[in-house]
C-alpha positions as a Markdown table, in Angstrom:
| # | Residue | x | y | z |
|---|---|---|---|---|
| 1 | Met | -11.1 | -17.1 | -5.6 |
| 2 | Ala | -12.2 | -14.8 | -2.8 |
| 3 | Ser | -8.9 | -15.2 | -1.2 |
| 4 | Cys | -7.2 | -13.3 | -4.0 |
| 5 | Leu | -9.7 | -10.5 | -4.8 |
| 6 | Val | -8.0 | -7.8 | -2.9 |
| 7 | Ala | -4.5 | -8.9 | -3.8 |
| 8 | Ala | -5.5 | -9.2 | -7.5 |
| 9 | Gly | -6.8 | -5.6 | -7.4 |
| 10 | Val | -3.6 | -4.3 | -5.9 |
| 11 | Phe | -1.4 | -6.2 | -8.4 |
| 12 | Ala | -3.5 | -5.0 | -11.3 |
| 13 | Ile | -2.8 | -1.4 | -10.2 |
| 14 | Trp | 0.8 | -2.2 | -9.6 |
| 15 | Ala | 1.1 | -3.7 | -13.1 |
| 16 | Leu | -0.7 | -0.8 | -14.7 |
| 17 | Arg | 1.5 | 1.8 | -13.0 |
| 18 | Asp | 4.6 | -0.2 | -14.1 |
| 19 | Ser | 3.5 | -0.4 | -17.7 |
| 20 | Asp | 2.7 | 3.3 | -17.8 |
| 21 | Asp | 5.8 | 4.5 | -16.0 |
| 22 | Asp | 8.1 | 6.6 | -18.0 |
| 23 | Gly | 10.5 | 7.2 | -15.1 |
| 24 | Asp | 8.3 | 9.5 | -13.0 |
| 25 | Gly | 8.7 | 7.3 | -10.0 |
| 26 | Ala | 12.4 | 6.7 | -10.6 |
| 27 | Val | 15.1 | 9.1 | -9.6 |
| 28 | Ala | 17.2 | 10.1 | -12.6 |
| 29 | Ala | 21.0 | 10.4 | -12.3 |
| 30 | Ser | 21.9 | 14.1 | -11.9 |
| 31 | Gly | 25.5 | 14.0 | -13.3 |
| 32 | Ala | 28.3 | 16.1 | -12.0 |
| 33 | Gly | 27.7 | 18.3 | -9.0 |
| 34 | Pro | 28.2 | 18.6 | -5.2 |
| 35 | Asp | 27.9 | 15.6 | -2.9 |
| 36 | Thr | 24.4 | 16.5 | -1.9 |
| 37 | His | 21.4 | 18.4 | -3.5 |
| 38 | Ser | 18.6 | 20.3 | -1.7 |
| 39 | Gly | 15.3 | 18.7 | -2.0 |
| 40 | His | 11.8 | 19.4 | -0.5 |
| 41 | Asp | 11.7 | 21.1 | 2.9 |
| 42 | Gly | 15.5 | 21.1 | 3.2 |
| 43 | Glu | 15.9 | 17.4 | 2.5 |
| 44 | Gln | 19.3 | 16.5 | 1.1 |
| 45 | Val | 19.6 | 13.8 | -1.5 |
| 46 | Leu | 23.0 | 12.2 | -2.3 |
| 47 | Glu | 24.9 | 12.8 | -5.5 |
| 48 | Gly | 23.3 | 10.6 | -8.2 |
| 49 | Cys | 19.8 | 11.6 | -7.2 |
| 50 | Asp | 17.6 | 14.2 | -8.9 |
| 51 | Pro | 16.1 | 16.2 | -6.0 |
| 52 | Val | 12.9 | 17.1 | -7.9 |
| 53 | Ala | 12.3 | 13.5 | -9.0 |
| 54 | Tyr | 13.0 | 12.4 | -5.4 |
| 55 | His | 10.5 | 14.8 | -4.0 |
| 56 | Asn | 7.8 | 13.7 | -6.5 |
| 57 | Thr | 8.4 | 10.1 | -5.6 |
| 58 | Met | 8.1 | 10.8 | -1.9 |
| 59 | Met | 4.8 | 12.7 | -2.4 |
| 60 | Met | 3.2 | 9.4 | -3.4 |
| 61 | Phe | 5.4 | 7.0 | -1.6 |
| 62 | Asp | 4.5 | 3.4 | -1.6 |
| 63 | Pro | 6.2 | 0.0 | -2.2 |
| 64 | Phe | 6.1 | 0.7 | -6.0 |
| 65 | Ala | 7.8 | 4.0 | -5.5 |
| 66 | Ala | 10.4 | 2.5 | -3.2 |
| 67 | Asp | 11.3 | -0.1 | -5.9 |
| 68 | Gly | 11.5 | 2.8 | -8.4 |
| 69 | Leu | 14.0 | 4.6 | -6.3 |
| 70 | Leu | 16.0 | 1.4 | -6.0 |
| 71 | Asp | 16.0 | 0.7 | -9.7 |
| 72 | Ser | 17.1 | 4.3 | -10.4 |
| 73 | Gly | 20.5 | 3.6 | -8.7 |
| 74 | Cys | 20.0 | 6.4 | -6.2 |
| 75 | Pro | 22.6 | 6.0 | -3.5 |
| 76 | Trp | 21.5 | 4.6 | -0.1 |
| 77 | Pro | 20.2 | 6.0 | 2.1 |
| 78 | Tyr | 18.4 | 8.4 | -0.2 |
| 79 | Asp | 18.1 | 11.2 | 2.3 |
| 80 | Ala | 21.6 | 12.4 | 3.1 |
| 81 | Thr | 20.5 | 14.1 | 6.3 |
| 82 | Leu | 19.8 | 10.7 | 7.9 |
| 83 | Ala | 22.3 | 9.8 | 10.7 |
| 84 | Val | 24.0 | 6.5 | 9.8 |
| 85 | Ala | 26.5 | 6.3 | 12.7 |
| 86 | Gly | 25.7 | 3.8 | 15.5 |
| 87 | Gly | 24.1 | 0.4 | 15.8 |
| 88 | Gln | 26.0 | -2.8 | 16.4 |
| 89 | Glu | 26.7 | -5.5 | 13.8 |
| 90 | Asn | 25.8 | -9.0 | 14.8 |
| 91 | Pro | 28.1 | -11.6 | 13.3 |
| 92 | Asp | 25.5 | -14.3 | 13.8 |
| 93 | Ile | 23.2 | -12.5 | 11.3 |
| 94 | Thr | 24.9 | -13.6 | 8.1 |
| 95 | Thr | 22.3 | -12.5 | 5.5 |
| 96 | Glu | 23.8 | -9.9 | 3.2 |
| 97 | Phe | 23.0 | -6.2 | 3.7 |
| 98 | Val | 21.7 | -5.7 | 0.1 |
| 99 | Pro | 18.7 | -4.0 | -1.3 |
| 100 | Arg | 15.6 | -6.1 | -2.0 |
| 101 | Arg | 12.5 | -5.2 | -4.0 |
| 102 | Tyr | 9.1 | -5.1 | -2.3 |
| 103 | Ala | 7.7 | -6.7 | -5.4 |
| 104 | Glu | 9.3 | -9.9 | -4.1 |
| 105 | Ile | 7.0 | -9.8 | -1.1 |
| 106 | Phe | 3.9 | -9.0 | -3.1 |
| 107 | Asp | 4.8 | -11.8 | -5.6 |
| 108 | Leu | 4.9 | -14.2 | -2.6 |
| 109 | Ile | 1.6 | -12.9 | -1.3 |
| 110 | Ser | 0.0 | -13.4 | -4.7 |
| 111 | Ala | 1.5 | -16.8 | -5.3 |
| 112 | Glu | 0.3 | -18.1 | -2.0 |
| 113 | Gln | -3.1 | -16.5 | -2.5 |
| 114 | Tyr | -3.2 | -14.5 | 0.7 |
| 115 | Gly | -6.0 | -12.0 | 1.0 |
| 116 | Met | -4.5 | -8.5 | 1.2 |
| 117 | Cys | -6.5 | -6.2 | 3.4 |
| 118 | Ser | -4.3 | -3.1 | 3.4 |
| 119 | Val | -0.8 | -1.7 | 2.7 |
| 120 | Ala | 0.4 | 1.3 | 4.7 |
| 121 | Ser | 3.6 | 3.3 | 5.1 |
| 122 | Leu | 5.0 | 3.2 | 8.6 |
| 123 | Pro | 4.9 | 6.4 | 10.6 |
| 124 | Asp | 8.1 | 5.6 | 12.5 |
| 125 | Glu | 10.5 | 8.4 | 13.0 |
| 126 | Thr | 13.8 | 8.2 | 11.0 |
| 127 | Val | 16.0 | 7.5 | 14.1 |
| 128 | Asn | 18.3 | 4.7 | 15.0 |
| 129 | Gly | 19.0 | 3.9 | 11.3 |
| 130 | Phe | 15.3 | 3.5 | 10.3 |
| 131 | Val | 14.7 | 4.9 | 6.8 |
| 132 | Phe | 11.2 | 3.8 | 5.8 |
| 133 | Gly | 8.9 | 0.8 | 5.8 |
| 134 | Phe | 5.5 | -0.7 | 5.2 |
| 135 | Gln | 2.9 | -2.7 | 7.0 |
| 136 | Val | 0.8 | -5.2 | 5.0 |
| 137 | Ala | -2.3 | -6.7 | 6.6 |
| 138 | Leu | -3.1 | -10.2 | 5.4 |
| 139 | Asn | -5.7 | -12.9 | 5.8 |
| 140 | Glu | -4.8 | -16.5 | 4.8 |
| 141 | Ala | -8.4 | -17.3 | 4.1 |
| 142 | Gly | -9.2 | -14.2 | 2.1 |
| 143 | Cys | -10.0 | -10.6 | 2.9 |
| 144 | Ala | -13.5 | -10.1 | 1.5 |
| 145 | Asp | -14.7 | -8.8 | 4.9 |
| 146 | Gly | -11.7 | -6.6 | 5.3 |
| 147 | Val | -10.5 | -8.3 | 8.5 |
| 148 | Ser | -6.8 | -9.3 | 8.6 |
| 149 | Thr | -5.5 | -12.1 | 10.7 |
| 150 | Phe | -1.7 | -11.3 | 10.6 |
| 151 | Asp | 0.6 | -8.4 | 9.6 |
| 152 | Val | 3.9 | -8.3 | 7.8 |
| 153 | Val | 5.9 | -5.3 | 8.9 |
| 154 | Leu | 9.0 | -4.5 | 6.8 |
| 155 | Arg | 11.4 | -1.9 | 8.2 |
| 156 | Glu | 14.4 | -0.8 | 6.1 |
| 157 | Tyr | 17.6 | 0.4 | 7.7 |
| 158 | Ala | 20.5 | 2.6 | 6.7 |
| 159 | Thr | 23.4 | 0.3 | 7.6 |
| 160 | Lys | 24.0 | -3.3 | 8.5 |
| 161 | Ala | 24.8 | -2.2 | 12.1 |
| 162 | Trp | 21.5 | -0.5 | 12.5 |
| 163 | Arg | 19.6 | -3.4 | 10.8 |
| 164 | Asp | 21.2 | -6.0 | 13.1 |
| 165 | Ser | 20.5 | -3.9 | 16.2 |
| 166 | Ala | 16.9 | -3.4 | 15.1 |
| 167 | Ala | 16.5 | -7.1 | 14.5 |
| 168 | Glu | 17.5 | -7.9 | 18.1 |
| 169 | Val | 15.0 | -5.3 | 19.4 |
| 170 | Ala | 12.3 | -6.7 | 17.2 |
| 171 | Ala | 13.0 | -10.2 | 18.3 |
| 172 | Ala | 12.6 | -9.2 | 21.9 |
| 173 | Asp | 9.4 | -7.4 | 21.2 |
| 174 | Val | 7.8 | -10.0 | 19.0 |
| 175 | Ile | 9.3 | -13.4 | 19.5 |
| 176 | Glu | 9.6 | -13.5 | 23.3 |
| 177 | Pro | 6.0 | -12.6 | 23.9 |
| 178 | Gly | 5.0 | -15.3 | 21.4 |
| 179 | Ala | 3.4 | -12.7 | 19.0 |
| 180 | Gly | 5.2 | -13.6 | 15.9 |
| 181 | Arg | 8.5 | -14.2 | 14.0 |
| 182 | Val | 11.3 | -11.9 | 12.9 |
| 183 | Val | 13.3 | -12.5 | 9.7 |
| 184 | Val | 16.2 | -10.4 | 8.5 |
| 185 | Leu | 16.3 | -10.1 | 4.7 |
| 186 | Gly | 18.6 | -7.7 | 2.8 |
| 187 | Arg | 18.2 | -4.2 | 4.4 |
| 188 | Trp | 14.9 | -5.2 | 6.0 |
| 189 | Val | 13.9 | -6.4 | 9.4 |
| 190 | Val | 10.6 | -8.3 | 8.7 |
| 191 | Ser | 8.2 | -8.9 | 11.6 |
| 192 | Val | 5.4 | -11.3 | 10.9 |
| 193 | Ile | 2.8 | -10.7 | 13.7 |
| 194 | Gly | -0.3 | -12.7 | 14.4 |
| 195 | Ala | -2.2 | -14.8 | 17.0 |
| 196 | Asp | -2.0 | -18.0 | 15.1 |
| 197 | Glu | 1.5 | -19.5 | 15.3 |
| 198 | Ala | 1.0 | -21.8 | 12.3 |
| 199 | Thr | 0.0 | -19.0 | 10.0 |
| 200 | Val | 2.8 | -16.8 | 11.1 |
| 201 | Asp | 5.4 | -19.6 | 10.7 |
| 202 | Ala | 4.1 | -20.5 | 7.3 |
| 203 | Phe | 4.7 | -17.0 | 6.0 |
| 204 | Ala | 8.0 | -16.4 | 7.8 |
| 205 | Asp | 9.4 | -19.8 | 6.6 |
| 206 | Gln | 8.8 | -18.7 | 3.0 |
| 207 | Leu | 11.2 | -15.7 | 3.5 |
| 208 | Val | 14.1 | -17.9 | 4.4 |
| 209 | Pro | 14.6 | -19.5 | 0.9 |
| 210 | Leu | 14.7 | -15.9 | -0.4 |
| 211 | Gly | 17.9 | -15.4 | 1.6 |
| 212 | Gly | 16.3 | -14.4 | 4.9 |
| 213 | Ala | 17.8 | -15.2 | 8.3 |
| 214 | Ser | 15.2 | -16.2 | 10.9 |
| 215 | Met | 15.9 | -14.7 | 14.4 |
| 216 | Gly | 15.6 | -17.2 | 17.2 |
| 217 | Gly | 15.9 | -20.2 | 15.0 |
């Protein structure tokens, strides 16, 4: 029971926001117009995105808001000012470059009864194809004391080439030192980082049936 207390609270909030959502977190289609629209602080959103709704979403950005943008049909990447050229596709990474919903990860966390200690947006700069991402701190035995034992870091990339390049960098940073596992899933590079190899492997292995490709094996 204790192992699910934090996760249950997060999912209760998630469910409440979902049931109350009248589209505030989703970007509405804007209809005819130029290829880009001006958003907040000079941001440019692609045709098909409402810049006001986009700005409102980004003001309270979290995994729920990210899924709302995805469900809205807003073209990827959402900010048209992001540089997408560059990177290098890896033919050995065969998982499709397709959008995935963060709800899938939280459903897995809930089903496996991991204690969820925190969820935070990544502060990484939007360079080298990185668009946004989140870090989820977990404890397989529950998080009543607020201490996590491993982290799941999900970074989302603008193109397959940048995703594949980032996966190789992540593998070098995480796998080779023995600090965790890297799984490529959709547009994400997922790093599962922790000191206990069995715990890390247990979580990472559950991403493979979802369509993930495990780096390094």
